[in-house]
N, C-alpha and C positions, 0 to 999 in steps of 0.2 A: 131675688127676682130682679131687682134693679141692676145687679151686676150682669145678669144675662142680657138685659136690654142694652146696657152700655157696651157689652162685648159685640152685640150686633152692629152698633154704630161705629165702634172702633174698627170693625172688619169691613164696613161698607165704604164706598167712595164718597164720603161727605167731608165737609170742612169742619168748622167749629161746632162742638157739641156743647149745648147749654143744658144744665140740669137745674130744675127749680125744685127746691125742697120746702116742705110745709111743716106740718104738726110735729114731726119727730126729727127735725133737721139735725139736731146735735147727735142723736143716736145713729142716724144714717151716716153722718160724717165719720163717726168712730168705726163703723162696720164695713164701709165700702172703701176700697182702694181706688180712689179717683186717679186718673192718669191724663191730665191735661185738659179735662173738661172745665168749662166755666160754671162755677157753682153759684147759684143765687138763692137766697132765702126769702121766702114769702111770709112776712110777719102777719099778713092779713089772710092767711089760708082759710080761716073760718068763714070768710065772705064768699068762698067758692072758687071754682076752677078758673074763672075768667081772670082773676088777678094774677094767677100763675102764668096764663097765656100772655098777658101784657108784659109781665116782668121778663119772661123768656124772650119775647120778640125784641125787647129793648136791647138785648145782649147779642143779637145776631150780627151786629156791625153792618157792613155794606153788602151783605149777601143778597143776591137777587131773589132768593127763595128760602123758605124754611120748612123743615119737616117737623110736624108736631106729633110726637110719639107719646104713648102712655107707659108709665112705669110698671103697670100690671099686665103688660103683654110681652112676656119673655120668649115667646116662640116664633116671633117674626124672624125670618132669615135675612142675613146681610144681602144676599142676592136679590131679595125682594126690594129692599131699599135702593139698591143699584138700578133695578129695572125702572123704578119710579123716577129716579134722577135722570136716567137716560131718556125716558119718555118726555120729561120736562125739557131737557136740553134740546131735544128734537122738535118739540111743538111749541114751547113757551106757554103752555096752558096755564091759566090762572090758578087752577086747583087740580091736583092729581090724586086720585083715590085708587088704592088697590082693591080688586075684587077677587073673590074665590068662588068659582062656580056661579058667577053672576051676583053675588052678595057683596055689598060694599063693606070694607073693613078699615083698619088703621094700621100704620100711621097715615097721615094726610099731608101732602106737600102743598104749601101756599106760596104763590108768587108775591113778591113785594107789593104789587099793585093792590092786594087785598089786606095787607097788614093793618091798615087803619080800621078796616071793618072788624077784624079780629080783636084789635085793641079796644073797640067800642062795645064789646060784649060785657054784660054785667051779670053777676050772680053765679050760681053753681051750675053753669052750663058750659058745654064745650063750643066748638066752632060750627056746629051743625047748621045754625041759622045763616052763617056766612055761605056755606055750601048751598043751601036752599036759595038764597038771594042771587047766587051766581050760577045757577043750574046750567045755563047755556055755555058756561066757560069751564065745566068740569070734564076732565079726561079720566075715564076709567081704564085702568090697566089690569087686565086679567093675569093673575099670578097663580102658580101652582104651590101655594103656601097657605094652608089652613090657619097658620099662626096669625094671620091678619084679622081673623074673626074671634080669636081666643083671648079673653082677658081672665085674670085670676081674681075672683072675688070670694069664693067659698072653698071649703074642703073638697067638694065634688069637682070643682074646676081644677084643683090641683091634681086630683086623681085622673081626670080626663087628659090633662096636659102631660102627665107621666106616660099615659098610653100612647099619645101622639109622639112623644119623644122616643119611646121604645120602638115604634114602627119606623120612625125616621132613621134610627140607628141601624136597624135590621136592613133597611133599604140600601144603606151605604156599604154594607158588608158584601 
């Protein structure tokens, strides 16, 4: 699954890709062929997602924005990431969120101006509170990619993902 996420970002028009590994870092390193990504291990993964967010943002260098993606969302298309980046470049919105049929999804792009807020999150939560605090500064980008709504947590999610992938493959033929 992580390889598919990495393929998306390798194919998109983004700069540095940072991967934060947690509980099974050693096993993941053995199984994934990383190709130039910055790899960071989170020894405090048990404390929740917020520590991974902090560690990842520390590694983005001087980037003016960062896209926070989830390792369990393998169906996001590279073109969707590109749409988000282009919308950011055009508007300089503080937060860019893809939507599919009006429903917000992931990944989410954060401007450097909100990095401190993201780094201030504690516990096993994502950056939703930062999005809520900055609601007036959110740009929603409507995309034709259901992958922004699909994460893989269960066997039924895997089956649903396989159906979506099959439909996408047929649509390209």
